[in-house]
N, C-alpha and C positions, 0 to 999 in steps of 0.2 A: 504494500500500500504506500503510495507516495502521491505527491501533488499538494500544492499549498505549502504552508510552512512546516508541516509535520510529515515525517516519513517513518514507516514501520518496515524494518528489514528483519530477516531471520537467517541465522547461521547455525546449523545443527539445532540444538535445543535452546539456543539463546535468541530472544527477540530483543531488538533495539528500537526504541522509540526516540527519534531525534528531531529536534525542532531548530529552525533557523529563520529568523526574521530580523535581519540586521537593521540598525546597529544595536538595538536594545532588547531584541526578542520579547517585545511587549505582547501580552496576552490580549488578543482581540477576538472578534467573532471567528475568523478563519483558524486561529490557533486553537480556540476552544473546540470548534467543530472537528478539527484534525485530531486533537487528543481524544475526543469522544469516539471518533471512528476507529482510532488505533486501539483503544480499550475494548471496544465492541469486538474487533477482530481477535484480540487476545482472549477474550471470554469465549469466543466461538471455537478457537483452536489454541488451547492453553500450551504455552511453551514450558520448558523446564525452569527458565528464569527470564526476567525482564530487566533490561537496563534502560533507564530514562536519562537522556543527555541532551545537551544543546551545543550548537556551534557558535563561534564568535567570542567576543571578549567577556560577555556576561551570560549567566544562565538565563536571567530575565530581570529587567528593571521594573517588572510589575505589570499591572493591568493598564491597558491603554484607556485612560479615563476619558479622552476625547471621543472615542468611538463606542465605549462600553457603558460608561456611567452618565455622561452628559445627556444622551437621549432619554434617560430615565428620570431626570430632574422633574419632580412633581408627579411621577408615575409610581405610586407605592406598590401596586400590583406587579408592575414590570420589574421593579427592584427585588421584590420577594421571589419572583420567578427566576431571576438571574442568580440570586444566592442559593436557591434550591438546586439549580443546575450545577453550580460550582461545588456544592457540598456532595451532590450525587456523584460527580466525577471522582472526587477524592475517595468517597466510600467504595466506589467500584474498584479503584486501584487497591485499596486496603483489602477488599474481598477476593482479589485474585489468589488462587490456590497454588501459587508458586512464589519463590523468592523474588522480591522487587527491590531494585537499587536505583538511587538517583545519584549521578555523578555531578558534583558541583566544583567548578573551577574558578568562579568569580561571584559577582553580586547575584543573589538569589532572593528576590522580594515577592511579597504578596502571594499571588496564585501559584507561582513556581515554588515558593516555600511551603505552601499548603500541600502541593503535590509531593514535595520531598518528605514532608511529615507523614504522608499516606504510605510511603514506601517502608519496607522492612529495614532498610539500611541506607544511610547517606554516606557516600564516599566523598569526603571533602578535602580538596587541596588546601594548602596553607593560605592561598590567595582567596579562598571562598569566604563570603560573608552572607548572613541571612537576616531577614527582617520583615516585620509586618508594620503597616502604617499606623495601625491602632495601638 
């Protein structure tokens, strides 16, 4: 599975979910949709293990507030639906019945940090840093 900012590849029993949306790997609609599609494919054909990783200088500088949150200003139901979607994605990763690892080499904020916390293991380089805006 590839196309858009997220690609799912398999090598033997290992599945790799890799995203690339330079320069900041911001989580926007195509990123969320790509991750949801990758997790759906993993659920349908469970590998022995999954590695989540990104390309570029940062894992992710967070959610693209211009395209994800700005349209929801004043839309409480839309905001609730978005949060339910984000929580559902992390819960689906947590529920995968195989080891899951997130490789972090740089800044890992908000949605990417939530994804990291959903994994069984975080492999963090010395240059990695994590955070939530709240």
